[in-house]
C-alpha angles and dihedrals in degrees: 000000000000093000089057091047091050092051089052091052090051091049092051089052092050090051092053089055093046093049089055095053114103091222089057093046092052091050102076097192096047092044091052092045088052091050094047092049092047091050090052091052099041099084092053095043090051089051092049092047087054091050091051093048089051092048092051091050089048093053090048090050092050089055091057093059089087091058107085086205091061108023099100094047091047093053092055090049093046089056093050093044095047093054088048091050093049089051094049088049091058092044091053092048091055091046091053093058106111112258123238104270086225093056095092094051125107118251141245109196124189127199120193124181109234133177113001110058116226091358087058090051090048089053092047088057089050091052092047087056092043092057092046088052093048089050092051089048093051109040099264128129120225130201128183109229098180135356134186103190136183135229092255095053098267133126131233089184138359136177122198138179120213118192130186143075113341092347094158093041089058100039104035091088090064093077111113144057116317113202127201131197118193146109105275122226087241092058112095096180096061092240118153112243128200116217132168136216125195117218123191123190119197126181110238108259122225117230094243092057095067129032105208114194108222090219088066094063131086110198120194128180127201143149115298115244133212134045099321101139134244114343097011093100098039103067135051090255100130119091130208117189120188118193100216101202093055102021092235113157127200127184126190122179108147095103126068091224119082091208091055092048089049091051091050093044092055091047089056095043090051090052096048093049090048088052092052090047092050089048090050095048095049095050088102087066093052093141089071089054090051093057124119096272099044099209112230101340102152095195090066124093099232102170142018125202111207106194095172092057093034098235143100128224126204104203098199093065098021083239121161127199122186127225111046094201088063091053093048086049089066101269094135096126094103090064094040096050091043091052093046091051090047090049090054091047094053090049092051093050087049092054092048092052 
């Protein structure tokens, strides 16, 4: 492990030297590549430097044990530093676990209202805004690709694109069934209803990863629906693409231009087909998909939002976060970071076994 960490530290220092070279600065692509690689190594390097500092302090404290005037104080310091060193060692092991190659991809996120009628659509709209606010808080850009909204401000279906650093690494755990328990605005008797919304998260596919035969596609155009503003419902701008071999259907209608909607629909289709391809190829590793966290299984209930009790529970980790309003305002990082850590811990355990 430490040989690998020393190699990472050496590479980090090499990058610092490269970035300072005039010929690298003048080569935009190489300069950006160096910056990107340096940024990816920096968290690990900083943690390792912290480990090295604690190790040096521990060695110095041990040297003081032979001095009667400082022995008692040194023993107390050794206990504290030894515990800190052990914790840092475990953190470094987790950080060395290879990342999912998809983690750096942009994300296509699909929201569909499930059981609960209008209340489910209202909650789907709430989740849409929650993810947009999360993106704003965490340096991601969000764009609505398609939206089928309702008169009360809900959403029957929504398709969004998120771009930015580690977008898929952050949002991939949102796939699954989200459950809400609350008194709907449409409920006159004050009864608590239970409704569900399904979220699907796909890494954006690159064109070279999938060769889609144009003859396998059926493309339909029609008037956009919903509350899109003047002109949206008067032209055949919406596009529906059906991938005939798989029956996969994608609809995009958020743009006024038919060409733009077609381009976005193809991007979504490619990402869905890549997602299915990856799932098929990894079925031989089914045990990983049956782990506690159950990455991306959209048939699983992953989270329940208890508005009446003012807390949210993530069922994969039995994790509770208070204040539903904060969560709906985009503060879902506690869930995401806990799940990312759990994923790395599971991968580390799998490597050890």
